C-alpha positions in Angstrom: 85.8 145.5 76.4 84.9 146.9 79.8 86.3 145.9 83.1 83.4 143.5 84.0 83.9 141.7 80.7 87.6 141.4 81.2 87.2 140.0 84.7 84.5 137.6 83.4 86.9 136.4 80.6 89.7 135.9 83.1 87.4 134.0 85.4 86.4 131.7 82.6 90.0 131.1 81.6 91.0 130.3 85.2 88.1 127.9 85.6 89.0 126.2 82.3 92.6 125.9 83.4 91.6 124.4 86.8 89.2 122.1 85.1 91.9 120.8 82.8 94.9 120.8 85.3 92.9 119.2 88.1 92.1 116.2 85.9 88.3 116.6 86.1 88.1 117.0 82.3 89.8 113.6 81.9 87.3 112.0 84.2 84.4 113.6 82.5 85.4 112.5 78.9 86.2 109.0 80.1 82.4 108.5 80.6 79.8 107.0 82.8 81.6 103.8 83.8 84.5 105.7 85.3 82.1 107.7 87.4 80.4 104.5 88.6 83.7 102.9 89.5 84.8 106.0 91.4 81.5 106.2 93.2 81.5 102.5 94.1 85.0 102.7 95.6 84.0 105.9 97.5 81.1 104.1 99.1 83.3 101.1 99.9 86.0 103.2 101.5 83.3 105.0 103.5 82.5 101.6 105.0 86.2 100.6 105.4 86.9 103.9 107.1 84.2 103.3 109.7 85.4 99.8 110.5 89.1 100.9 110.7 88.1 103.2 113.5 86.4 100.6 115.6 87.8 97.2 114.6 90.6 96.9 117.2 88.4 98.6 119.8 85.5 96.2 119.0 87.8 93.2 119.6 89.1 94.7 122.8 85.6 95.3 124.1 84.7 91.7 123.3 87.6 90.6 125.5 89.9 89.3 122.8 93.6 89.5 123.5 96.2 91.4 121.5 97.6 88.1 120.0 94.1 87.3 118.8 93.8 90.8 117.3 97.1 90.2 115.5 96.0 86.8 114.3 92.7 88.2 113.0 94.3 91.0 111.0 96.9 88.7 109.5 94.4 86.0 108.6 92.0 88.6 107.2 94.7 90.0 104.9 95.8 86.5 103.9 92.1 85.6 103.1 91.7 88.8 101.1 94.9 88.0 99.2 93.9 84.5 98.3 90.4 85.6 97.3 91.7 88.6 95.3 94.3 86.4 93.6 91.7 83.9 92.5 89.0 86.4 91.4 91.3 88.8 89.6 93.1 86.1 87.6 89.7 84.9 86.4 87.9 88.2 86.2 88.6 88.9 82.6 87.2 85.5 81.5 84.3 85.4 84.0 83.3 89.0 83.4 84.5 91.9 85.4 81.0 93.1 86.3 80.1 89.7 87.6 83.1 89.7 89.8 82.2 93.2 91.1 78.7 91.9 91.9 80.0 88.8 93.7 82.5 90.8 95.7 79.8 93.2 96.8 77.7 90.2 97.9 80.6 88.8 99.9 81.1 92.2 101.5 77.5 92.4 102.6 77.5 88.8 104.0 80.6 89.6 106.0 78.9 92.7 107.4 75.9 90.6 108.4 78.1 88.2 110.3 79.8 91.0 112.2 76.4 92.6 112.9 75.0 89.5 114.7 77.9 87.4 116.0 80.6 87.9 118.7 82.4 84.6 118.6 86.1 85.1 117.6 86.3 82.1 115.3 83.0 82.9 113.5 84.2 86.4 112.9 87.6 85.2 111.7 85.9 82.8 109.3 83.7 85.5 107.9 86.7 87.8 107.5 88.9 85.2 105.8 86.4 83.9 103.3 84.4 87.1 102.8 85.4 90.8 102.3 86.1 92.7 105.4 88.6 95.5 105.9 90.6 94.9 109.1 93.0 97.7 108.5 91.0 100.3 106.6 92.7 99.5 103.3 91.2 98.2 100.1 92.8 94.7 99.9 90.0 92.7 98.5 89.3 91.8 94.8 87.7 95.2 94.0 90.7 97.5 93.6 92.8 95.5 91.1 89.9 95.0 88.8 88.8 98.6 89.1 92.3 99.9 88.3 92.4 97.6 85.3 89.0 98.8 84.0 90.0 102.4 84.4 93.3 101.8 82.6 91.2 100.1 79.9 88.8 103.0 79.6 91.4 105.7 79.5 94.2 106.7 77.1 97.8 107.7 78.1 96.9 111.4 78.3 93.9 110.9 80.7 95.0 107.8 82.7 97.0 109.4 85.5 94.3 112.1 86.0 91.5 109.6 86.2 93.4 107.3 88.6 94.3 110.2 90.8 90.7 111.1 91.2 89.9 107.5 91.9 92.4 107.7 94.8 91.2 111.2 95.9 87.5 110.2 96.2 88.4 107.0 98.0 90.3 109.0 100.6 87.3 111.4 101.0 85.1 108.3 101.4 87.4 107.1 104.2 87.5 110.5 105.8 83.7 110.8 105.9 83.3 107.2 107.1 85.7 107.7 110.0 84.1 111.1 110.9 80.6 109.7 110.8 81.5 106.6 112.7 83.2 108.7 115.5 80.3 111.1 115.8 77.7 108.3 115.8 79.5 106.3 118.5 79.7 109.4 120.8 76.1 110.2 120.1 74.8 106.7 120.8 76.9 106.5 124.0 74.9 109.4 125.4 71.6 107.5 124.8 70.1 104.9 127.2 70.0 101.3 126.2 73.1 101.4 123.9 76.0 99.3 125.1 79.4 99.8 123.6 79.2 96.4 121.8 75.8 97.3 120.4 77.1 100.6 119.1 80.0 98.9 117.3 77.5 96.4 115.8 75.6 99.4 114.4 78.6 100.5 112.4 78.6 97.2 110.5 75.0 98.0 109.5 76.4 100.8 107.3 79.0 98.3 106.0 76.2 96.1 104.7 74.5 99.0 103.0 77.7 99.9 101.2 78.2 96.3 100.0 74.7 96.4 98.5 75.5 99.8 96.9 78.5 98.2 95.2 76.3 95.4 93.8 73.9 98.0 92.4 76.7 100.0 90.7 78.1 96.8 89.1 74.7 96.3 87.5 74.7 99.8 86.0 78.1 99.4 84.3 78.2 98.9 80.5 80.0 96.3 78.3 82.8 98.8 77.9 84.2 97.6 81.3 84.9 94.1 79.9 88.2 93.1 78.4 88.8 93.4 74.6 91.8 92.6 72.6 92.2 95.5 70.2 95.0 95.5 67.6 97.2 98.4 68.6 99.4 100.3 66.2 103.0 101.3 66.5 102.0 104.9 66.6 99.8 104.3 69.6 102.6 102.4 71.3 104.8 105.4 70.9 102.1 107.6 72.2 101.9 105.4 75.4 105.6 105.9 75.9 105.7 109.6 75.3 102.5 110.3 77.3 103.5 108.5 80.5 107.3 108.6 80.7 109.3 111.7 81.2 112.9 112.2 80.3 113.9 110.9 83.7 112.1 107.6 82.9 113.8 106.9 79.6 115.9 104.1 81.0 112.7 102.2 81.7 111.5 102.7 78.1 113.2 99.5 76.9 111.1 97.5 79.3 107.8 98.7 77.8 106.0 95.9 76.0 105.7 97.3 72.5 102.3 96.8 70.9 102.4 95.4 67.3 100.1 95.3 64.3 100.3 91.5 64.1 97.1 89.6 64.3 96.7 87.6 67.5 97.0 83.9 67.2 93.8 82.0 68.0 94.3 80.0 71.1 92.0 78.2 73.5 91.1 80.8 76.2 92.2 79.9 79.6 90.1 80.6 82.7 93.2 82.2 84.2 94.9 85.1 82.7 98.2 84.3 81.1 101.2 86.6 81.7 103.9 86.9 79.1 107.6 86.4 79.9 108.3 90.1 79.2 105.7 91.1 81.6 106.9 88.7 84.2 110.4 90.2 84.2 108.8 93.6 85.1 106.4 92.0 87.5 109.1 90.3 89.6 110.8 93.7 90.2 107.5 95.3 91.2 106.6 92.4 93.5 109.9 92.8 95.4 109.4 96.6 95.9 105.7 96.4 96.8 106.3 93.4 99.2 108.8 95.4 101.2 106.5 98.4 101.2 103.5 96.4 102.2 105.5 94.6 105.0 106.1 98.0 106.6 102.5 99.2 106.0 101.1 96.1 107.5 102.8 96.9 110.8 101.4 100.5 110.9 98.0 100.1 109.4 95.4 102.8 110.3 93.5 100.3 112.4 96.6 99.8 114.6 97.3 103.5 114.4 93.9 104.2 115.9 94.5 101.6 118.5 97.9 103.1 119.3 96.5 106.7 119.7 93.6 105.4 121.8 95.9 103.5 124.2 98.6 106.2 124.4 96.5 109.4 124.6 93.1 108.1 125.6 91.3 110.3 123.1 87.5 110.4 122.8 86.2 108.5 119.8 84.8 111.6 118.2 88.2 113.4 118.5 90.0 110.3 117.2 87.5 110.3 114.3 88.2 114.0 113.6 92.0 113.4 113.5 91.8 110.4 111.1 89.2 112.1 109.0 91.4 115.2 108.6 94.3 112.8 107.8 92.3 111.3 104.9 91.2 114.7 103.7 94.8 115.8 103.5 95.5 112.7 101.5 92.7 113.5 99.1 93.9 117.1 98.6 97.5 116.0 97.9 96.5 113.3 95.5 94.7 115.8 93.3 98.2 117.0 92.4 99.6 113.5 91.6 98.4 113.7 88.0 99.9 117.1 87.3 103.1 116.1 89.1 103.3 113.0 87.0 103.1 115.0 83.8 105.8 117.4 84.9 108.2 115.1 86.9 107.5 111.7 85.4 105.8 108.7 87.0 108.8 107.3 88.9 110.0 110.6 90.3 106.5 111.4 91.6 106.4 108.0 93.3 109.8 108.4 94.9 109.6 112.0 96.1 106.2 111.6 97.7 106.7 108.2 99.3 110.0 108.9 101.0 108.9 111.7 103.3 105.8 109.7 104.2 108.0 106.8 105.2 110.2 109.0 107.3 107.1 110.3 109.2 106.1 106.7 110.0 109.7 106.0 111.3 109.5 109.0 113.7 105.9 108.4 114.8 106.7 106.7 118.2 109.2 109.4 119.2 106.9 112.3 120.4 105.4 112.0 123.8 102.8 114.8 123.2 99.8 114.6 120.9 100.7 117.7 118.8 103.9 116.4 117.3 102.3 112.9 116.9 99.4 114.4 114.9 101.8 116.4 112.7 103.7 113.3 111.8 100.4 111.5 111.2 99.3 114.3 108.8 102.6 114.2 106.9 102.2 110.5 106.5 98.5 110.7 105.4 99.1 113.7 103.1 101.8 112.0 101.1 101.2 108.3 101.4 98.7 107.9 98.6 100.3 110.2 96.0 102.2 107.3 94.5 99.2 105.1 93.8 97.9 106.6 90.6 101.4 107.0 89.0 102.2 103.4 90.0 99.0 102.0 88.3 99.6 104.2 85.3 103.2 102.9 85.0 101.9 99.3 85.2 99.3 100.1 82.5 102.0 101.4 80.2 104.2 98.4 80.8 101.9 95.5 80.3 99.4 94.3 77.8 95.7 95.2 78.3 94.8 91.5 79.0 97.4 91.2 81.7 96.5 94.4 83.7 93.9 92.9 86.0 96.1 90.0 87.1 99.2 92.2 87.5 97.4 94.9 89.4 96.3 92.2 91.9 
């Protein structure tokens, strides 16, 4: 074998190793529905990224006060929570693809209202009963159902990889959305006839298009996305435990809901998902931890972070877009390693050791008086903040029954 052949062989081996370790192989073998879900969320986060850059600035330009902005964001999150609660509890019985389609329709309708109206109460109503991202996060009904579908389509060996890429591409979507929004705003400002309000309205035009795209993707999904109740063997239950929990997670093993070979008892199917008592015992612990985490995140959302940076440093919108876009790209790059880290460290350790430094960066965020240190803390937060998402969903998927995943993810 000559040198060229040796180098070619090494290159193929390296490419194969990267293909496997990066998790792309897992996404590829999961199939078409996984790609459609990932693409749908990427488009949605593109829209959410654009609105997160301008939402607070849009309200300020309209003359709304800071208390009104706070009320809008709180009520929007409350509306998203209620809507998500209702739809995800009924998604498995109504049909997941139907709920996807309806959610995309609500997203488009909300975008239309923000495109044409400027009255605070009309905008608030559209945000509460529709799907609009006030903070740049994905708090509507989409995410819980998508995570449940991906958990359903994957096995214990591929699940954390697929969920990691689900988060990676969503961060890239947000990064591109923020970057495009910032550049478009600065470009339109240089043109005659474009007021600041009209420019912000134009961003919501893209929001409508992404809502329609989500409706199209839901129509292309197959029956594999819908819930089934397979009979799971003891061997598969053991595989779930071994595949997702490392030695450091063995204490949690007793809490795993063990699948059995017993035939399910025929019952009248409820319109709402029923959650077993074993799952509820795990759910209450997760609720407490996630509630504390979300309480903190709600006070430092990216919409308010953009507003804070704009008020403190008076940055051009294009530069602000560059910073937030880079922040999301760092989050995407780091999340690629969430799957491999989960395999080597365990799900819980990966969640803890990535989320703590991110939280410390948020704690120190107001301290610097210069832009450089502030941006460094912003990048630390953005780079590590999302690395716990895929391991968390994988842990939930291993802990609960397939029919309970959609409701519990919500």
